[in-house]
C-alpha positions, 0 to 999 in steps of 0.5 A: 527319973526326972532328968534327960537320963536314959539309964536302964532303957533299951533303944533301937535305932534303924539306919544307924550304920553311918551319918545321922543314925549313928549320931543318934545311937551314940548320943543315946548311949552317952545318956545311958541307954543300951543301944542297938544299932540296926543297919543293912550294912553289917560293918557300919552297924558293928562300928556304931556299936564298937564306938559306943562300947569304946566310949564305955556304953552299951552298944549292940548291932543288928544287920538287916534291911528294913525293906525285908519285913519278915527278916526285920521282924525276926531281928527285932524279936531276937533283939528283945530276946537277947538284949532286952524289951525295946523301950525306945524306937528311932525310925531313922533308916531312909534313902534320898531322892533329890534331883528327880523330876516328876516324870523321871521317877520310875516305878522301881525308884518309887517302890524303893522310896516307899519301901525304905522311908515308909514301909520299914518304919511302919513294920519296925513300929508294929514289932515293938508296940506289943511289948510297949503296951505290955509295959505301958511305956514306950517312945517312938521317934520318926525321922521325917523332913522339913520337906514334908512341910514345905514340899520338895520340887524334884523330890516329890516321892521323898517328900511324900514318904516323909510326909507319911512318917509325919502322918504316922505320928499323928495317928499312932500318938492318938492310938497309943496314948492310953498305954503311955506311949509317946510318938513324935517326929523330928523333921530336919532341915538341910543337914550336912550328911553324906546323903545330902551331899550325894543328893545335891553336892557341895554347891547345892548345900552352900546354895541352900544354906544362903536361904536359911535365916540363921545362915548355916545348914544344920549339924548332926547334933542339932537333930540328935539333941532333939531326938534325945529330948523327945525319948527322955523323961523330960518329954513324957507329956509330949506326943503327936508332935513334929519338931523341925530343927531347920534354922528358921528355913520353915516356920509354921504357925499353929 
């Protein structure tokens, strides 16, 4: 394959029951991948898989909470036995946490953020890496955040966990490169999703859009296109990178 086709690949997308994860899943399916939509919401995962199948693609679902590590590992083992070895992993599952002052983040809230946004991604990756090593091929994409680069007042626990996802990428990319496994992150800027609206509200989204040089917040497609490119053959020499579709909100020099 020398283009963006994902034909013959099996892709696992976590948090694929709605929003950004659903769009990642449907786009990868549109490009030929057999996609497993994993989500703790069984109905959401099933609907994502059904959308893929109605469009003529290959869609499957898995209902599991990424914070339940033994269940997550068992589910991924079952996926690889029944659907096929996972070639592509998109660690998308996450929860928001904007609007909380440092002194208002209690231990339960902190632990939940770490469990979903950081720990789930780590152990999902751990579950697919042995097979990728055996086949000497793999694509792993962590969904980080623009906040990981510029910080996030009133969401420090969220920014810290998203920063950890970027840190995983840099370490895993170095560790797994000898097996031809590419590991990257996509760090969205402000994107209009239900989670964003629930966190900051419509007025907050509009206010944030005014600070973006391109004058708008991002769409689901803006992010999913970046994911689809990173997992395609076109990005076979790209690893250890953090790509941030953010309309110029954060511009980082190298």
